[in-house]
ChimeraX commands (.cxc) that place a marker at each C-alpha (Angstrom):
marker #1 position 19.18,6.11,-5.66 radius 0.5
marker #1 position 17.43,2.83,-4.84 radius 0.5
marker #1 position 14.26,3.54,-2.89 radius 0.5
marker #1 position 13.85,-0.07,-1.77 radius 0.5
marker #1 position 10.60,-1.69,-0.71 radius 0.5
marker #1 position 7.55,-0.28,0.99 radius 0.5
marker #1 position 4.48,-1.95,2.43 radius 0.5
marker #1 position 1.40,0.28,2.18 radius 0.5
marker #1 position -1.78,-0.19,4.18 radius 0.5
marker #1 position -4.47,2.15,2.88 radius 0.5
marker #1 position -7.77,2.41,4.69 radius 0.5
marker #1 position -10.85,4.21,3.45 radius 0.5
marker #1 position -13.29,6.52,5.18 radius 0.5
marker #1 position -16.87,7.27,4.25 radius 0.5
marker #1 position -17.39,6.80,0.52 radius 0.5
marker #1 position -13.89,5.52,-0.29 radius 0.5
marker #1 position -12.01,8.63,0.80 radius 0.5
marker #1 position -8.60,8.66,2.43 radius 0.5
marker #1 position -8.70,9.09,6.20 radius 0.5
marker #1 position -7.93,12.61,7.50 radius 0.5
marker #1 position -4.24,11.93,8.36 radius 0.5
marker #1 position -3.62,10.80,4.75 radius 0.5
marker #1 position -5.22,13.82,3.05 radius 0.5
marker #1 position -1.93,15.78,2.74 radius 0.5
marker #1 position -0.52,12.75,0.90 radius 0.5
marker #1 position -3.58,12.67,-1.38 radius 0.5
marker #1 position -2.97,16.34,-2.13 radius 0.5
marker #1 position 0.61,15.46,-3.13 radius 0.5
marker #1 position -0.71,12.66,-5.35 radius 0.5
marker #1 position -2.94,15.17,-7.15 radius 0.5
marker #1 position -0.11,17.65,-7.75 radius 0.5
marker #1 position 2.93,15.62,-8.72 radius 0.5
marker #1 position 4.29,12.31,-9.86 radius 0.5
marker #1 position 7.88,11.87,-8.69 radius 0.5
marker #1 position 10.18,9.28,-10.24 radius 0.5
marker #1 position 9.48,6.13,-8.23 radius 0.5
marker #1 position 11.09,3.74,-10.71 radius 0.5
marker #1 position 13.36,2.25,-8.04 radius 0.5
marker #1 position 10.53,1.63,-5.58 radius 0.5
marker #1 position 9.00,-1.81,-5.11 radius 0.5
marker #1 position 5.84,-2.09,-3.08 radius 0.5
marker #1 position 2.96,-4.17,-1.83 radius 0.5
marker #1 position -0.39,-2.64,-0.97 radius 0.5
marker #1 position -3.15,-3.76,1.38 radius 0.5
marker #1 position -6.33,-1.76,0.78 radius 0.5
marker #1 position -8.93,-1.79,3.55 radius 0.5
marker #1 position -12.60,-1.12,3.00 radius 0.5
marker #1 position -16.18,-2.28,3.33 radius 0.5
marker #1 position -17.94,-3.85,0.35 radius 0.5
marker #1 position -21.19,-2.35,1.62 radius 0.5
marker #1 position -20.07,0.99,0.17 radius 0.5
marker #1 position -20.09,1.75,-3.57 radius 0.5
marker #1 position -16.47,2.97,-3.60 radius 0.5
marker #1 position -14.92,-0.07,-1.92 radius 0.5
marker #1 position -11.17,0.47,-1.31 radius 0.5
marker #1 position -11.17,3.59,-3.52 radius 0.5
marker #1 position -8.23,5.25,-1.77 radius 0.5
marker #1 position -6.16,2.06,-1.99 radius 0.5
marker #1 position -7.02,1.67,-5.66 radius 0.5
marker #1 position -6.14,5.31,-6.36 radius 0.5
marker #1 position -2.84,4.93,-4.50 radius 0.5
marker #1 position -2.00,1.82,-6.53 radius 0.5
marker #1 position -2.71,3.62,-9.82 radius 0.5
marker #1 position -0.63,6.64,-8.72 radius 0.5
marker #1 position 2.33,4.51,-7.62 radius 0.5
marker #1 position 2.35,2.65,-10.94 radius 0.5
marker #1 position 1.98,5.86,-12.95 radius 0.5
marker #1 position 5.05,7.22,-11.17 radius 0.5
marker #1 position 7.03,4.13,-12.14 radius 0.5
marker #1 position 6.88,2.07,-8.94 radius 0.5
marker #1 position 6.76,-1.69,-9.35 radius 0.5
marker #1 position 4.13,-3.74,-7.55 radius 0.5
marker #1 position 5.62,-6.95,-6.18 radius 0.5
marker #1 position 2.16,-8.53,-6.03 radius 0.5
marker #1 position -1.31,-7.47,-7.07 radius 0.5
marker #1 position -3.08,-5.16,-4.65 radius 0.5
marker #1 position -4.76,-7.06,-1.83 radius 0.5
marker #1 position -8.21,-5.75,-0.92 radius 0.5
marker #1 position -9.66,-6.55,2.49 radius 0.5
marker #1 position -13.33,-6.23,3.38 radius 0.5
marker #1 position -13.59,-5.38,7.07 radius 0.5
marker #1 position -16.62,-7.66,7.39 radius 0.5
marker #1 position -14.88,-10.70,5.86 radius 0.5
marker #1 position -11.13,-10.20,6.28 radius 0.5
marker #1 position -9.92,-13.80,6.55 radius 0.5
marker #1 position -8.77,-14.54,2.98 radius 0.5
marker #1 position -7.14,-11.17,2.38 radius 0.5
marker #1 position -5.47,-11.20,5.80 radius 0.5
marker #1 position -4.03,-14.67,5.14 radius 0.5
marker #1 position -2.72,-13.51,1.75 radius 0.5
marker #1 position -1.06,-10.44,3.35 radius 0.5
marker #1 position 0.46,-12.52,6.16 radius 0.5
marker #1 position 1.90,-14.97,3.61 radius 0.5
marker #1 position 3.50,-12.06,1.76 radius 0.5
marker #1 position 5.26,-10.45,4.74 radius 0.5
marker #1 position 8.07,-13.00,5.29 radius 0.5
marker #1 position 9.08,-12.89,1.61 radius 0.5
marker #1 position 9.18,-9.09,1.72 radius 0.5
marker #1 position 11.52,-9.13,4.70 radius 0.5
marker #1 position 13.84,-11.86,3.45 radius 0.5
marker #1 position 14.27,-11.15,-0.24 radius 0.5
marker #1 position 16.39,-8.41,-1.72 radius 0.5
marker #1 position 17.61,-5.17,-0.23 radius 0.5
marker #1 position 19.67,-4.64,2.84 radius 0.5
marker #1 position 18.51,-5.26,6.36 radius 0.5
marker #1 position 18.77,-2.30,8.67 radius 0.5
marker #1 position 19.01,-3.14,12.34 radius 0.5
marker #1 position 16.38,-1.78,14.65 radius 0.5
marker #1 position 17.76,0.27,17.56 radius 0.5
marker #1 position 17.20,-2.66,19.94 radius 0.5
marker #1 position 19.38,-4.90,17.72 radius 0.5
marker #1 position 22.39,-2.59,17.73 radius 0.5
marker link #1:1,2 radius 0.2
marker link #1:2,3 radius 0.2
marker link #1:3,4 radius 0.2
marker link #1:4,5 radius 0.2
marker link #1:5,6 radius 0.2
marker link #1:6,7 radius 0.2
marker link #1:7,8 radius 0.2
marker link #1:8,9 radius 0.2
marker link #1:9,10 radius 0.2
marker link #1:10,11 radius 0.2
marker link #1:11,12 radius 0.2
marker link #1:12,13 radius 0.2
marker link #1:13,14 radius 0.2
marker link #1:14,15 radius 0.2
marker link #1:15,16 radius 0.2
marker link #1:16,17 radius 0.2
marker link #1:17,18 radius 0.2
marker link #1:18,19 radius 0.2
marker link #1:19,20 radius 0.2
marker link #1:20,21 radius 0.2
marker link #1:21,22 radius 0.2
marker link #1:22,23 radius 0.2
marker link #1:23,24 radius 0.2
marker link #1:24,25 radius 0.2
marker link #1:25,26 radius 0.2
marker link #1:26,27 radius 0.2
marker link #1:27,28 radius 0.2
marker link #1:28,29 radius 0.2
marker link #1:29,30 radius 0.2
marker link #1:30,31 radius 0.2
marker link #1:31,32 radius 0.2
marker link #1:32,33 radius 0.2
marker link #1:33,34 radius 0.2
marker link #1:34,35 radius 0.2
marker link #1:35,36 radius 0.2
marker link #1:36,37 radius 0.2
marker link #1:37,38 radius 0.2
marker link #1:38,39 radius 0.2
marker link #1:39,40 radius 0.2
marker link #1:40,41 radius 0.2
marker link #1:41,42 radius 0.2
marker link #1:42,43 radius 0.2
marker link #1:43,44 radius 0.2
marker link #1:44,45 radius 0.2
marker link #1:45,46 radius 0.2
marker link #1:46,47 radius 0.2
marker link #1:47,48 radius 0.2
marker link #1:48,49 radius 0.2
marker link #1:49,50 radius 0.2
marker link #1:50,51 radius 0.2
marker link #1:51,52 radius 0.2
marker link #1:52,53 radius 0.2
marker link #1:53,54 radius 0.2
marker link #1:54,55 radius 0.2
marker link #1:55,56 radius 0.2
marker link #1:56,57 radius 0.2
marker link #1:57,58 radius 0.2
marker link #1:58,59 radius 0.2
marker link #1:59,60 radius 0.2
marker link #1:60,61 radius 0.2
marker link #1:61,62 radius 0.2
marker link #1:62,63 radius 0.2
marker link #1:63,64 radius 0.2
marker link #1:64,65 radius 0.2
marker link #1:65,66 radius 0.2
marker link #1:66,67 radius 0.2
marker link #1:67,68 radius 0.2
marker link #1:68,69 radius 0.2
marker link #1:69,70 radius 0.2
marker link #1:70,71 radius 0.2
marker link #1:71,72 radius 0.2
marker link #1:72,73 radius 0.2
marker link #1:73,74 radius 0.2
marker link #1:74,75 radius 0.2
marker link #1:75,76 radius 0.2
marker link #1:76,77 radius 0.2
marker link #1:77,78 radius 0.2
marker link #1:78,79 radius 0.2
marker link #1:79,80 radius 0.2
marker link #1:80,81 radius 0.2
marker link #1:81,82 radius 0.2
marker link #1:82,83 radius 0.2
marker link #1:83,84 radius 0.2
marker link #1:84,85 radius 0.2
marker link #1:85,86 radius 0.2
marker link #1:86,87 radius 0.2
marker link #1:87,88 radius 0.2
marker link #1:88,89 radius 0.2
marker link #1:89,90 radius 0.2
marker link #1:90,91 radius 0.2
marker link #1:91,92 radius 0.2
marker link #1:92,93 radius 0.2
marker link #1:93,94 radius 0.2
marker link #1:94,95 radius 0.2
marker link #1:95,96 radius 0.2
marker link #1:96,97 radius 0.2
marker link #1:97,98 radius 0.2
marker link #1:98,99 radius 0.2
marker link #1:99,100 radius 0.2
marker link #1:100,101 radius 0.2
marker link #1:101,102 radius 0.2
marker link #1:102,103 radius 0.2
marker link #1:103,104 radius 0.2
marker link #1:104,105 radius 0.2
marker link #1:105,106 radius 0.2
marker link #1:106,107 radius 0.2
marker link #1:107,108 radius 0.2
marker link #1:108,109 radius 0.2
marker link #1:109,110 radius 0.2
marker link #1:110,111 radius 0.2
marker link #1:111,112 radius 0.2
view
């Protein structure tokens, strides 16, 4: 089965931890590594360089995805919340190519 493409946006909380809604996913990451060899992804990690564990959850997610066989389409993009301009521009440049290249387009309900 082809898993397709996924865009991940991973924010951090406190000292690089995953935010509360993502903690069940972190628990899954700690327990198993499913076969993700047909998954392609891009990852935007959000953080604050003022903290020692800048973008730690995003970095951990990237390592886990790769260890499970997923293929990164581009290197992880890390955005500092205090100076987001360069990373945001890089992410915005990536989005059109993700939508237009490869895979099938599924119509949104309003397009049907």
